[in-house]
FIMI-137500 format. One record per atom (N, C-alpha, C): residue number from 1; atom name; x, y, z. Coordinates in Angstrom, 2 decimals. Layout:
! FIMI-137500
+------+------+---------+---------+---------+
| resi | name |       u |       v |       w |
+------+------+---------+---------+---------+
|  NUM |   CA |       X |       Y |       Z |
...
+------+------+---------+---------+---------+
! end
This chain:
! FIMI-137500
+------+------+---------+---------+---------+
| resi | name |       u |       v |       w |
+------+------+---------+---------+---------+
|    1 |    N |   97.83 |  103.85 |   99.42 |
|    1 |   CA |   97.41 |  103.72 |   98.05 |
|    1 |    C |   98.50 |  103.06 |   97.21 |
|    2 |    N |   99.75 |  103.40 |   97.51 |
|    2 |   CA |  100.85 |  102.76 |   96.80 |
|    2 |    C |  100.88 |  101.26 |   97.11 |
|    3 |    N |  100.58 |  100.91 |   98.34 |
|    3 |   CA |  100.54 |   99.48 |   98.70 |
|    3 |    C |   99.44 |   98.76 |   97.93 |
|    4 |    N |   98.31 |   99.42 |   97.73 |
|    4 |   CA |   97.22 |   98.80 |   96.97 |
|    4 |    C |   97.63 |   98.60 |   95.51 |
|    5 |    N |   98.33 |   99.57 |   94.94 |
|    5 |   CA |   98.79 |   99.43 |   93.56 |
|    5 |    C |   99.76 |   98.26 |   93.43 |
|    6 |    N |  100.68 |   98.15 |   94.37 |
|    6 |   CA |  101.63 |   97.04 |   94.35 |
|    6 |    C |  100.91 |   95.71 |   94.54 |
|    7 |    N |   99.92 |   95.68 |   95.42 |
|    7 |   CA |   99.15 |   94.46 |   95.64 |
|    7 |    C |   98.43 |   94.01 |   94.36 |
|    8 |    N |   97.83 |   94.96 |   93.63 |
|    8 |   CA |   97.14 |   94.60 |   92.40 |
|    8 |    C |   98.12 |   94.10 |   91.34 |
|    9 |    N |   99.33 |   94.66 |   91.30 |
|    9 |   CA |  100.32 |   94.16 |   90.36 |
|    9 |    C |  100.75 |   92.74 |   90.72 |
|   10 |    N |  100.88 |   92.46 |   92.01 |
|   10 |   CA |  101.23 |   91.10 |   92.44 |
|   10 |    C |  100.11 |   90.13 |   92.10 |
|   11 |    N |   98.86 |   90.54 |   92.32 |
|   11 |   CA |   97.72 |   89.70 |   91.96 |
|   11 |    C |   97.73 |   89.43 |   90.46 |
|   12 |    N |   98.04 |   90.46 |   89.66 |
|   12 |   CA |   98.09 |   90.28 |   88.21 |
|   12 |    C |   99.17 |   89.28 |   87.81 |
|   13 |    N |  100.33 |   89.36 |   88.45 |
|   13 |   CA |  101.41 |   88.42 |   88.13 |
|   13 |    C |  101.03 |   86.99 |   88.50 |
|   14 |    N |  100.43 |   86.81 |   89.66 |
|   14 |   CA |  100.03 |   85.47 |   90.10 |
|   14 |    C |   98.94 |   84.92 |   89.17 |
|   15 |    N |   97.98 |   85.76 |   88.81 |
|   15 |   CA |   96.90 |   85.32 |   87.92 |
|   15 |    C |   97.46 |   84.97 |   86.54 |
|   16 |    N |   98.46 |   85.72 |   86.09 |
|   16 |   CA |   99.06 |   85.43 |   84.79 |
|   16 |    C |   99.79 |   84.08 |   84.81 |
|   17 |    N |  100.46 |   83.79 |   85.93 |
|   17 |   CA |  101.17 |   82.52 |   86.05 |
|   17 |    C |  100.19 |   81.35 |   86.01 |
|   18 |    N |   99.04 |   81.51 |   86.63 |
|   18 |   CA |   98.05 |   80.43 |   86.67 |
|   18 |    C |   97.12 |   80.43 |   85.46 |
|   19 |    N |   97.30 |   81.36 |   84.55 |
|   19 |   CA |   96.54 |   81.35 |   83.30 |
|   19 |    C |   95.22 |   82.08 |   83.33 |
|   20 |    N |   94.96 |   82.84 |   84.34 |
|   20 |   CA |   93.71 |   83.60 |   84.41 |
|   20 |    C |   93.95 |   84.99 |   83.81 |
|   21 |    N |   93.92 |   85.05 |   82.48 |
|   21 |   CA |   94.30 |   86.29 |   81.79 |
|   21 |    C |   93.33 |   87.45 |   82.04 |
|   22 |    N |   92.04 |   87.15 |   82.18 |
|   22 |   CA |   91.08 |   88.23 |   82.43 |
|   22 |    C |   91.35 |   88.89 |   83.78 |
|   23 |    N |   91.57 |   88.08 |   84.80 |
|   23 |   CA |   91.85 |   88.61 |   86.13 |
|   23 |    C |   93.18 |   89.36 |   86.12 |
|   24 |    N |   94.16 |   88.83 |   85.41 |
|   24 |   CA |   95.46 |   89.49 |   85.33 |
|   24 |    C |   95.33 |   90.86 |   84.67 |
|   25 |    N |   94.56 |   90.94 |   83.60 |
|   25 |   CA |   94.38 |   92.22 |   82.91 |
|   25 |    C |   93.67 |   93.25 |   83.76 |
|   26 |    N |   92.62 |   92.82 |   84.45 |
|   26 |   CA |   91.87 |   93.74 |   85.31 |
|   26 |    C |   92.73 |   94.20 |   86.48 |
|   27 |    N |   93.47 |   93.30 |   87.09 |
|   27 |   CA |   94.32 |   93.66 |   88.22 |
|   27 |    C |   95.43 |   94.60 |   87.79 |
|   28 |    N |   96.00 |   94.35 |   86.62 |
|   28 |   CA |   97.06 |   95.24 |   86.12 |
|   28 |    C |   96.52 |   96.63 |   85.85 |
|   29 |    N |   95.33 |   96.72 |   85.27 |
|   29 |   CA |   94.73 |   98.03 |   85.01 |
|   29 |    C |   94.42 |   98.77 |   86.31 |
|   30 |    N |   93.88 |   98.06 |   87.30 |
|   30 |   CA |   93.61 |   98.69 |   88.59 |
|   30 |    C |   94.90 |   99.17 |   89.24 |
|   31 |    N |   95.94 |   98.35 |   89.14 |
|   31 |   CA |   97.23 |   98.73 |   89.71 |
|   31 |    C |   97.79 |   99.96 |   89.04 |
|   32 |    N |   97.70 |  100.03 |   87.71 |
|   32 |   CA |   98.19 |  101.21 |   86.99 |
|   32 |    C |   97.40 |  102.45 |   87.37 |
|   33 |    N |   96.08 |  102.30 |   87.45 |
|   33 |   CA |   95.24 |  103.44 |   87.81 |
|   33 |    C |   95.58 |  103.96 |   89.20 |
|   34 |    N |   95.71 |  103.05 |   90.16 |
|   34 |   CA |   96.05 |  103.47 |   91.52 |
|   34 |    C |   97.44 |  104.10 |   91.58 |
|   35 |    N |   98.38 |  103.60 |   90.80 |
|   35 |   CA |   99.71 |  104.18 |   90.76 |
|   35 |    C |   99.67 |  105.60 |   90.23 |
|   36 |    N |   98.90 |  105.83 |   89.16 |
|   36 |   CA |   98.79 |  107.18 |   88.61 |
|   36 |    C |   98.10 |  108.13 |   89.58 |
|   37 |    N |   97.09 |  107.65 |   90.27 |
|   37 |   CA |   96.42 |  108.49 |   91.28 |
|   37 |    C |   97.39 |  108.83 |   92.40 |
|   38 |    N |   98.16 |  107.84 |   92.86 |
|   38 |   CA |   99.15 |  108.08 |   93.91 |
|   38 |    C |  100.17 |  109.13 |   93.45 |
|   39 |    N |  100.69 |  108.98 |   92.24 |
|   39 |   CA |  101.68 |  109.93 |   91.75 |
|   39 |    C |  101.11 |  111.33 |   91.62 |
|   40 |    N |   99.87 |  111.44 |   91.14 |
|   40 |   CA |   99.24 |  112.75 |   91.01 |
|   40 |    C |   99.06 |  113.41 |   92.37 |
|   41 |    N |   98.60 |  112.64 |   93.36 |
|   41 |   CA |   98.43 |  113.20 |   94.70 |
|   41 |    C |   99.76 |  113.57 |   95.33 |
|   42 |    N |  100.80 |  112.80 |   95.07 |
|   42 |   CA |  102.12 |  113.12 |   95.60 |
|   42 |    C |  102.65 |  114.42 |   95.00 |
|   43 |    N |  102.48 |  114.60 |   93.70 |
|   43 |   CA |  102.94 |  115.84 |   93.04 |
|   43 |    C |  102.14 |  117.03 |   93.54 |
|   44 |    N |  100.84 |  116.88 |   93.66 |
|   44 |   CA |  100.00 |  117.97 |   94.18 |
|   44 |    C |  100.42 |  118.33 |   95.59 |
|   45 |    N |  100.65 |  117.35 |   96.43 |
|   45 |   CA |  101.07 |  117.61 |   97.80 |
|   45 |    C |  102.42 |  118.33 |   97.83 |
|   46 |    N |  103.33 |  117.91 |   96.97 |
|   46 |   CA |  104.65 |  118.55 |   96.91 |
|   46 |    C |  104.53 |  120.00 |   96.47 |
|   47 |    N |  103.73 |  120.27 |   95.46 |
|   47 |   CA |  103.56 |  121.63 |   94.96 |
|   47 |    C |  102.89 |  122.52 |   96.01 |
|   48 |    N |  101.88 |  121.99 |   96.68 |
|   48 |   CA |  101.20 |  122.77 |   97.72 |
|   48 |    C |  102.14 |  123.07 |   98.87 |
|   49 |    N |  102.97 |  122.11 |   99.26 |
|   49 |   CA |  103.91 |  122.37 |  100.36 |
|   49 |    C |  104.96 |  123.38 |   99.95 |
|   50 |    N |  105.37 |  123.40 |   98.68 |
|   50 |   CA |  106.30 |  124.43 |   98.22 |
|   50 |    C |  105.65 |  125.80 |   98.19 |
|   51 |    N |  104.40 |  125.85 |   97.76 |
|   51 |   CA |  103.69 |  127.12 |   97.65 |
|   51 |    C |  103.38 |  127.73 |   99.00 |
|   52 |    N |  103.05 |  126.91 |   99.99 |
|   52 |   CA |  102.69 |  127.44 |  101.30 |
|   52 |    C |  103.88 |  127.57 |  102.22 |
|   53 |    N |  104.97 |  126.90 |  101.91 |
|   53 |   CA |  106.16 |  126.98 |  102.75 |
|   53 |    C |  106.06 |  126.15 |  104.01 |
|   54 |    N |  105.08 |  125.27 |  104.07 |
|   54 |   CA |  104.90 |  124.44 |  105.25 |
|   54 |    C |  105.52 |  123.07 |  105.03 |
|   55 |    N |  105.98 |  122.47 |  106.11 |
|   55 |   CA |  106.52 |  121.12 |  106.05 |
|   55 |    C |  105.49 |  120.16 |  106.63 |
|   56 |    N |  105.42 |  118.96 |  106.07 |
|   56 |   CA |  104.40 |  118.03 |  106.54 |
|   56 |    C |  104.86 |  117.22 |  107.74 |
|   57 |    N |  106.16 |  117.11 |  107.96 |
|   57 |   CA |  106.67 |  116.30 |  109.04 |
|   57 |    C |  106.96 |  117.12 |  110.29 |
|   58 |    N |  107.35 |  116.44 |  111.36 |
|   58 |   CA |  107.71 |  117.17 |  112.59 |
|   58 |    C |  109.02 |  117.92 |  112.39 |
|   59 |    N |  109.24 |  118.96 |  113.16 |
|   59 |   CA |  110.48 |  119.73 |  113.00 |
|   59 |    C |  111.70 |  118.89 |  113.37 |
|   60 |    N |  112.75 |  119.08 |  112.62 |
|   60 |   CA |  113.99 |  118.35 |  112.89 |
|   60 |    C |  114.82 |  119.09 |  113.92 |
|   61 |    N |  115.50 |  118.32 |  114.76 |
|   61 |   CA |  116.43 |  118.93 |  115.70 |
|   61 |    C |  115.78 |  119.29 |  116.95 |
+------+------+---------+---------+---------+
! end
C-alpha cells in the first residue's frame, strides 16, 4: 500500500510537469489517502501487537 501511495505521488509529479493539472490533483489526493490508510493500519497493527504481546516476525537467534 505504501508503494501505491508513492506511485501515485510520482504520477502526480509527472502529470504536473507535463501540465495535466487535473490528473496531478487526482493522483496526489489518491496518494495522500493511501498514505493515511497505510499509517492508520501500521499504528493499529503496532497497538495490537503491544496489547497481545505477540511479535509479527520470526524469532531472533
